[in-house]
PDB file of N, H, CA, C and O in Angstrom:
ATOM      1  N   MET A   1      16.203  12.257  10.625  1.00  0.00           N
ATOM      2  CA  MET A   1      14.950  11.530  10.475  1.00  0.00           C
ATOM      3  C   MET A   1      14.026  12.346   9.575  1.00  0.00           C
ATOM      4  O   MET A   1      13.800  13.533   9.806  1.00  0.00           O
ATOM      5  N   THR A   2      13.504  11.693   8.559  1.00  0.00           N
ATOM      6  H   THR A   2      13.688  10.728   8.371  1.00  0.00           H
ATOM      7  CA  THR A   2      12.625  12.382   7.625  1.00  0.00           C
ATOM      8  C   THR A   2      11.255  12.584   8.262  1.00  0.00           C
ATOM      9  O   THR A   2      10.918  11.912   9.237  1.00  0.00           O
ATOM     10  N   PRO A   3      10.469  13.501   7.717  1.00  0.00           N
ATOM     11  CA  PRO A   3       9.110  13.701   8.269  1.00  0.00           C
ATOM     12  C   PRO A   3       8.256  12.435   8.197  1.00  0.00           C
ATOM     13  O   PRO A   3       7.433  12.187   9.078  1.00  0.00           O
ATOM     14  N   GLU A   4       8.455  11.636   7.146  1.00  0.00           N
ATOM     15  H   GLU A   4       9.124  11.838   6.431  1.00  0.00           H
ATOM     16  CA  GLU A   4       7.693  10.395   7.033  1.00  0.00           C
ATOM     17  C   GLU A   4       8.069   9.423   8.151  1.00  0.00           C
ATOM     18  O   GLU A   4       7.200   8.785   8.746  1.00  0.00           O
ATOM     19  N   GLU A   5       9.370   9.316   8.430  1.00  0.00           N
ATOM     20  H   GLU A   5      10.075   9.834   7.947  1.00  0.00           H
ATOM     21  CA  GLU A   5       9.808   8.437   9.513  1.00  0.00           C
ATOM     22  C   GLU A   5       9.300   8.941  10.856  1.00  0.00           C
ATOM     23  O   GLU A   5       8.899   8.153  11.712  1.00  0.00           O
ATOM     24  N   GLN A   6       9.318  10.253  11.035  1.00  0.00           N
ATOM     25  H   GLN A   6       9.643  10.894  10.340  1.00  0.00           H
ATOM     26  CA  GLN A   6       8.820  10.843  12.285  1.00  0.00           C
ATOM     27  C   GLN A   6       7.339  10.535  12.473  1.00  0.00           C
ATOM     28  O   GLN A   6       6.907  10.189  13.572  1.00  0.00           O
ATOM     29  N   ALA A   7       6.565  10.662  11.401  1.00  0.00           N
ATOM     30  H   ALA A   7       6.915  10.944  10.508  1.00  0.00           H
ATOM     31  CA  ALA A   7       5.130  10.385  11.482  1.00  0.00           C
ATOM     32  C   ALA A   7       4.887   8.914  11.815  1.00  0.00           C
ATOM     33  O   ALA A   7       4.015   8.598  12.625  1.00  0.00           O
ATOM     34  N   GLU A   8       5.646   8.023  11.201  1.00  0.00           N
ATOM     35  H   GLU A   8       6.354   8.280  10.544  1.00  0.00           H
ATOM     36  CA  GLU A   8       5.501   6.599  11.485  1.00  0.00           C
ATOM     37  C   GLU A   8       5.866   6.296  12.941  1.00  0.00           C
ATOM     38  O   GLU A   8       5.192   5.504  13.601  1.00  0.00           O
ATOM     39  N   PHE A   9       6.923   6.922  13.434  1.00  0.00           N
ATOM     40  H   PHE A   9       7.470   7.565  12.897  1.00  0.00           H
ATOM     41  CA  PHE A   9       7.339   6.735  14.816  1.00  0.00           C
ATOM     42  C   PHE A   9       6.238   7.191  15.775  1.00  0.00           C
ATOM     43  O   PHE A   9       5.923   6.497  16.742  1.00  0.00           O
ATOM     44  N   GLU A  10       5.655   8.359  15.502  1.00  0.00           N
ATOM     45  H   GLU A  10       5.910   8.923  14.717  1.00  0.00           H
ATOM     46  CA  GLU A  10       4.572   8.875  16.347  1.00  0.00           C
ATOM     47  C   GLU A  10       3.357   7.944  16.309  1.00  0.00           C
ATOM     48  O   GLU A  10       2.721   7.702  17.335  1.00  0.00           O
ATOM     49  N   ARG A  11       3.041   7.427  15.124  1.00  0.00           N
ATOM     50  H   ARG A  11       3.557   7.623  14.290  1.00  0.00           H
ATOM     51  CA  ARG A  11       1.891   6.528  14.988  1.00  0.00           C
ATOM     52  C   ARG A  11       2.101   5.257  15.800  1.00  0.00           C
ATOM     53  O   ARG A  11       1.193   4.801  16.496  1.00  0.00           O
ATOM     54  N   ARG A  12       3.299   4.685  15.709  1.00  0.00           N
ATOM     55  H   ARG A  12       4.037   5.055  15.143  1.00  0.00           H
ATOM     56  CA  ARG A  12       3.589   3.465  16.473  1.00  0.00           C
ATOM     57  C   ARG A  12       3.554   3.727  17.971  1.00  0.00           C
ATOM     58  O   ARG A  12       3.045   2.908  18.737  1.00  0.00           O
ATOM     59  N   ARG A  13       4.095   4.868  18.390  1.00  0.00           N
ATOM     60  H   ARG A  13       4.508   5.533  17.767  1.00  0.00           H
ATOM     61  CA  ARG A  13       4.101   5.185  19.822  1.00  0.00           C
ATOM     62  C   ARG A  13       2.677   5.355  20.340  1.00  0.00           C
ATOM     63  O   ARG A  13       2.354   4.898  21.436  1.00  0.00           O
ATOM     64  N   LYS A  14       1.826   6.012  19.554  1.00  0.00           N
ATOM     65  H   LYS A  14       2.088   6.384  18.663  1.00  0.00           H
ATOM     66  CA  LYS A  14       0.443   6.210  19.965  1.00  0.00           C
ATOM     67  C   LYS A  14      -0.283   4.867  20.059  1.00  0.00           C
ATOM     68  O   LYS A  14      -1.051   4.643  20.995  1.00  0.00           O
ATOM     69  N   ALA A  15      -0.049   3.988  19.111  1.00  0.00           N
ATOM     70  H   ALA A  15       0.575   4.170  18.350  1.00  0.00           H
ATOM     71  CA  ALA A  15      -0.682   2.670  19.149  1.00  0.00           C
ATOM     72  C   ALA A  15      -0.219   1.886  20.373  1.00  0.00           C
ATOM     73  O   ALA A  15      -1.027   1.236  21.036  1.00  0.00           O
ATOM     74  N   ARG A  16       1.059   1.945  20.672  1.00  0.00           N
ATOM     75  H   ARG A  16       1.715   2.473  20.133  1.00  0.00           H
ATOM     76  CA  ARG A  16       1.590   1.239  21.844  1.00  0.00           C
ATOM     77  C   ARG A  16       0.999   1.822  23.133  1.00  0.00           C
ATOM     78  O   ARG A  16       0.696   1.079  24.066  1.00  0.00           O
ATOM     79  N   ASN A  17       0.836   3.143  23.186  1.00  0.00           N
ATOM     80  H   ASN A  17       1.083   3.747  22.428  1.00  0.00           H
ATOM     81  CA  ASN A  17       0.232   3.760  24.365  1.00  0.00           C
ATOM     82  C   ASN A  17      -1.205   3.307  24.566  1.00  0.00           C
ATOM     83  O   ASN A  17      -1.635   3.098  25.700  1.00  0.00           O
ATOM     84  N   TYR A  18      -1.957   3.152  23.471  1.00  0.00           N
ATOM     85  H   TYR A  18      -1.608   3.322  22.550  1.00  0.00           H
ATOM     86  CA  TYR A  18      -3.326   2.666  23.586  1.00  0.00           C
ATOM     87  C   TYR A  18      -3.360   1.233  24.113  1.00  0.00           C
ATOM     88  O   TYR A  18      -4.232   0.884  24.908  1.00  0.00           O
ATOM     89  N   VAL A  19      -2.422   0.410  23.676  1.00  0.00           N
ATOM     90  H   VAL A  19      -1.714   0.693  23.030  1.00  0.00           H
ATOM     91  CA  VAL A  19      -2.364  -0.974  24.154  1.00  0.00           C
ATOM     92  C   VAL A  19      -2.063  -0.997  25.649  1.00  0.00           C
ATOM     93  O   VAL A  19      -2.701  -1.735  26.399  1.00  0.00           O
ATOM     94  N   VAL A  20      -1.102  -0.201  26.082  1.00  0.00           N
ATOM     95  H   VAL A  20      -0.583   0.398  25.472  1.00  0.00           H
ATOM     96  CA  VAL A  20      -0.752  -0.152  27.507  1.00  0.00           C
ATOM     97  C   VAL A  20      -1.939   0.356  28.324  1.00  0.00           C
ATOM     98  O   VAL A  20      -2.253  -0.211  29.370  1.00  0.00           O
ATOM     99  N   ALA A  21      -2.594   1.405  27.865  1.00  0.00           N
ATOM    100  H   ALA A  21      -2.339   1.866  27.015  1.00  0.00           H
ATOM    101  CA  ALA A  21      -3.749   1.952  28.583  1.00  0.00           C
ATOM    102  C   ALA A  21      -4.883   0.934  28.646  1.00  0.00           C
ATOM    103  O   ALA A  21      -5.535   0.798  29.680  1.00  0.00           O
ATOM    104  N   GLY A  22      -5.119   0.229  27.563  1.00  0.00           N
ATOM    105  H   GLY A  22      -4.589   0.340  26.722  1.00  0.00           H
ATOM    106  CA  GLY A  22      -6.162  -0.801  27.556  1.00  0.00           C
ATOM    107  C   GLY A  22      -5.862  -1.927  28.526  1.00  0.00           C
ATOM    108  O   GLY A  22      -6.758  -2.422  29.209  1.00  0.00           O
ATOM    109  N   THR A  23      -4.596  -2.331  28.586  1.00  0.00           N
ATOM    110  H   THR A  23      -3.868  -1.929  28.031  1.00  0.00           H
ATOM    111  CA  THR A  23      -4.200  -3.393  29.507  1.00  0.00           C
ATOM    112  C   THR A  23      -4.390  -2.944  30.951  1.00  0.00           C
ATOM    113  O   THR A  23      -4.917  -3.695  31.772  1.00  0.00           O
ATOM    114  N   LEU A  24      -3.968  -1.731  31.261  1.00  0.00           N
ATOM    115  H   LEU A  24      -3.541  -1.120  30.594  1.00  0.00           H
ATOM    116  CA  LEU A  24      -4.159  -1.214  32.613  1.00  0.00           C
ATOM    117  C   LEU A  24      -5.635  -1.127  32.976  1.00  0.00           C
ATOM    118  O   LEU A  24      -6.023  -1.495  34.084  1.00  0.00           O
ATOM    119  N   LEU A  25      -6.447  -0.650  32.068  1.00  0.00           N
ATOM    120  H   LEU A  25      -6.131  -0.351  31.167  1.00  0.00           H
ATOM    121  CA  LEU A  25      -7.885  -0.556  32.309  1.00  0.00           C
ATOM    122  C   LEU A  25      -8.486  -1.931  32.553  1.00  0.00           C
ATOM    123  O   LEU A  25      -9.335  -2.093  33.429  1.00  0.00           O
ATOM    124  N   PHE A  26      -8.052  -2.921  31.785  1.00  0.00           N
ATOM    125  H   PHE A  26      -7.362  -2.791  31.073  1.00  0.00           H
ATOM    126  CA  PHE A  26      -8.532  -4.289  31.966  1.00  0.00           C
ATOM    127  C   PHE A  26      -8.230  -4.780  33.374  1.00  0.00           C
ATOM    128  O   PHE A  26      -9.102  -5.358  34.024  1.00  0.00           O
ATOM    129  N   PHE A  27      -7.005  -4.560  33.858  1.00  0.00           N
ATOM    130  H   PHE A  27      -6.298  -4.090  33.330  1.00  0.00           H
ATOM    131  CA  PHE A  27      -6.643  -5.024  35.191  1.00  0.00           C
ATOM    132  C   PHE A  27      -7.404  -4.272  36.282  1.00  0.00           C
ATOM    133  O   PHE A  27      -7.770  -4.867  37.295  1.00  0.00           O
ATOM    134  N   VAL A  28      -7.647  -2.980  36.092  1.00  0.00           N
ATOM    135  H   VAL A  28      -7.351  -2.497  35.269  1.00  0.00           H
ATOM    136  CA  VAL A  28      -8.429  -2.220  37.071  1.00  0.00           C
ATOM    137  C   VAL A  28      -9.838  -2.790  37.158  1.00  0.00           C
ATOM    138  O   VAL A  28     -10.347  -3.003  38.259  1.00  0.00           O
ATOM    139  N   VAL A  29     -10.467  -3.038  36.036  1.00  0.00           N
ATOM    140  H   VAL A  29     -10.053  -2.865  35.142  1.00  0.00           H
ATOM    141  CA  VAL A  29     -11.819  -3.597  36.024  1.00  0.00           C
ATOM    142  C   VAL A  29     -11.818  -5.004  36.618  1.00  0.00           C
ATOM    143  O   VAL A  29     -12.734  -5.366  37.357  1.00  0.00           O
ATOM    144  N   LEU A  30     -10.806  -5.790  36.303  1.00  0.00           N
ATOM    145  H   LEU A  30     -10.062  -5.496  35.703  1.00  0.00           H
ATOM    146  CA  LEU A  30     -10.709  -7.147  36.839  1.00  0.00           C
ATOM    147  C   LEU A  30     -10.617  -7.123  38.369  1.00  0.00           C
ATOM    148  O   LEU A  30     -11.354  -7.845  39.040  1.00  0.00           O
ATOM    149  N   PHE A  31      -9.731  -6.311  38.917  1.00  0.00           N
ATOM    150  H   PHE A  31      -9.132  -5.724  38.372  1.00  0.00           H
ATOM    151  CA  PHE A  31      -9.601  -6.235  40.372  1.00  0.00           C
ATOM    152  C   PHE A  31     -10.869  -5.686  41.015  1.00  0.00           C
ATOM    153  O   PHE A  31     -11.251  -6.127  42.098  1.00  0.00           O
ATOM    154  N   TYR A  32     -11.514  -4.745  40.374  1.00  0.00           N
ATOM    155  H   TYR A  32     -11.204  -4.386  39.494  1.00  0.00           H
ATOM    156  CA  TYR A  32     -12.772  -4.210  40.900  1.00  0.00           C
ATOM    157  C   TYR A  32     -13.826  -5.310  40.953  1.00  0.00           C
ATOM    158  O   TYR A  32     -14.525  -5.456  41.955  1.00  0.00           O
ATOM    159  N   ALA A  33     -13.938  -6.084  39.875  1.00  0.00           N
ATOM    160  H   ALA A  33     -13.370  -5.965  39.061  1.00  0.00           H
ATOM    161  CA  ALA A  33     -14.926  -7.165  39.825  1.00  0.00           C
ATOM    162  C   ALA A  33     -14.615  -8.223  40.877  1.00  0.00           C
ATOM    163  O   ALA A  33     -15.524  -8.711  41.548  1.00  0.00           O
ATOM    164  N   ILE A  34     -13.360  -8.579  41.028  1.00  0.00           N
ATOM    165  H   ILE A  34     -12.621  -8.183  40.483  1.00  0.00           H
ATOM    166  CA  ILE A  34     -12.986  -9.573  42.038  1.00  0.00           C
ATOM    167  C   ILE A  34     -13.337  -9.065  43.434  1.00  0.00           C
ATOM    168  O   ILE A  34     -13.833  -9.826  44.264  1.00  0.00           O
ATOM    169  N   THR A  35     -13.085  -7.797  43.693  1.00  0.00           N
ATOM    170  H   THR A  35     -12.682  -7.179  43.019  1.00  0.00           H
ATOM    171  CA  THR A  35     -13.397  -7.213  44.996  1.00  0.00           C
ATOM    172  C   THR A  35     -14.900  -7.261  45.272  1.00  0.00           C
ATOM    173  O   THR A  35     -15.317  -7.631  46.369  1.00  0.00           O
ATOM    174  N   ILE A  36     -15.705  -6.894  44.294  1.00  0.00           N
ATOM    175  H   ILE A  36     -15.366  -6.594  43.402  1.00  0.00           H
ATOM    176  CA  ILE A  36     -17.157  -6.897  44.464  1.00  0.00           C
ATOM    177  C   ILE A  36     -17.641  -8.318  44.732  1.00  0.00           C
ATOM    178  O   ILE A  36     -18.477  -8.522  45.612  1.00  0.00           O
ATOM    179  N   VAL A  37     -17.142  -9.290  44.004  1.00  0.00           N
ATOM    180  H   VAL A  37     -16.463  -9.124  43.289  1.00  0.00           H
ATOM    181  CA  VAL A  37     -17.554 -10.683  44.186  1.00  0.00           C
ATOM    182  C   VAL A  37     -17.171 -11.173  45.571  1.00  0.00           C
ATOM    183  O   VAL A  37     -17.972 -11.829  46.236  1.00  0.00           O
ATOM    184  N   ARG A  38     -15.970 -10.869  46.013  1.00  0.00           N
ATOM    185  H   ARG A  38     -15.319 -10.336  45.472  1.00  0.00           H
ATOM    186  CA  ARG A  38     -15.527 -11.336  47.326  1.00  0.00           C
ATOM    187  C   ARG A  38     -16.294 -10.668  48.453  1.00  0.00           C
ATOM    188  O   ARG A  38     -16.545 -11.302  49.478  1.00  0.00           O
ATOM    189  N   MET A  39     -16.674  -9.403  48.294  1.00  0.00           N
ATOM    190  H   MET A  39     -16.469  -8.888  47.461  1.00  0.00           H
ATOM    191  CA  MET A  39     -17.444  -8.716  49.337  1.00  0.00           C
ATOM    192  C   MET A  39     -18.856  -9.275  49.425  1.00  0.00           C
ATOM    193  O   MET A  39     -19.474  -9.244  50.490  1.00  0.00           O
ATOM    194  N   GLY A  40     -19.364  -9.781  48.321  1.00  0.00           N
ATOM    195  H   GLY A  40     -18.862  -9.806  47.456  1.00  0.00           H
ATOM    196  CA  GLY A  40     -20.735 -10.315  48.295  1.00  0.00           C
ATOM    197  C   GLY A  40     -20.872 -11.637  49.023  1.00  0.00           C
ATOM    198  O   GLY A  40     -21.966 -11.982  49.469  1.00  0.00           O
ATOM    199  N   ASP A  41     -19.803 -12.373  49.152  1.00  0.00           N
ATOM    200  H   ASP A  41     -18.914 -12.093  48.789  1.00  0.00           H
ATOM    201  CA  ASP A  41     -19.888 -13.689  49.796  1.00  0.00           C
ATOM    202  C   ASP A  41     -19.996 -13.609  51.296  1.00  0.00           C
ATOM    203  O   ASP A  41     -20.075 -14.639  51.965  1.00  0.00           O
TER     204      ASP A  41
END
């Protein structure tokens, strides 16, 4: 694997990790909001 291919691979992996982290964060916030709303009723 050339250095250019390695750099591209690392860039794609980092981008995919950000997407996964963002999705997880979204679900954590969603469940937190649902919990707060349900406790308020």
